N, C-alpha and C positions, 0 to 999 in steps of 0.2 A: 884905745889902741887895739886891744885884742878882740873886743866886740865888733869893731869895724872889720877886722880881718875875718872873723867868723861869718859875718853877714856877706862879705864879698865871696868867700869860698862856698857858702851854702847857696848863694844865688846862681852860681855857675852850674851848668849841667855837663857832666863828664861822661863821654862814651868811650869805654875802654874796649880795645880790640885785642883778643888773645894773640900773643906773639906767633903762635903756630899758624895763624891764618894770614899773616902778613907775607908779602912776596916782594922781593927787590926787582924792580924793572928799570930799564935804561932810559925810558922817556920820563920827562919831568912832570907832565900833567896829563890828565885824561884828554884834555882838549888837543894836546900835541899828538897823542895817539890817534884820535879821531881824524885830525887833519891829514896825517900820513896815510891813514886808511883811505880817506877820500881821494888823495892823490894817486894812490896805488891802483884804485879801481876806476880811475877817470879814463875817458876816451882820449884825452890829450897826452901825447907821448912825453911832452916836456914836464907835465905834472908827474907822470910816472917816473921820469928820470929824477925829479926832485925827491920823490919818495925813496928811490934807491939810495940817493946820497944821504938822506936823513937816517935810513936804516943802517947804512955803513957807519955813520957816526955812532949810532947806538951800539953796533957790534964792537966798536973800538972801546966802549965803556965796560964791556963784559959779555958774558954768554947771553944769547937771545933765546926766547922761548922757541921750542922745536918747530912749531908750525910757522912762526914768523921767519925763522932762519931758512927753512925749506922754501917758503913762498918767495922770499927775497931773491934767491938765486934764479928762480924761474922768471920773476919780474925783470931782473937785470938782463936776462937773455932776450926777453920780449922787447925791451927798450933798445938793445943793441940791434935787434932785427929790424925794428921800425925806423931806426936812424941810419942804417947801413945802406951802402950803394951796392949795386950788382957785383962789383969786383970784390967786395968784402964778405961774400956769402960763406966761404969756408970758415972764417972766423966766427960767424954767427952760428953755423952748425956746431962748431966746437963749443960755443957758449951754451947752446941748448943741451948738448951731450953732457957737459960738466954739470949743468944745473939739474938735469934729470938724475945723474949718478949721485949727486949730493942729496937730492930729494929722497931717493930710494935708501941711501945709507942712513940718513937722519931718521927716516921712518922705521927702518928695520932695527936700528940701534935702540930706538924708543921701545919697540916691541920686546926686545931682548932684556931690557931693564925691568920689565914687569909692568 
């Protein structure tokens, strides 16, 4: 009994990661993160929109990393711009203005925190 248990535990390799180096993120796997990254930087506006939707779902799970949060607002404005008609231009300008203001606010808040 106990010798079998010892041989099972001794044959396993444990890699311990200090708790201080762990970080909570909203995406579930590295593959999910890489997929959204590929969508966001795609030339296909529908894939960019898909990235925006996934990032919004991540945002609903909690605070996003600063760079991702700032980039997502700009990406959303770009998608709105590419999908808009000529009559919707004022809404697109507003989206870009808000995205740039959020970007600047996020970046300056980050600088103030140290």
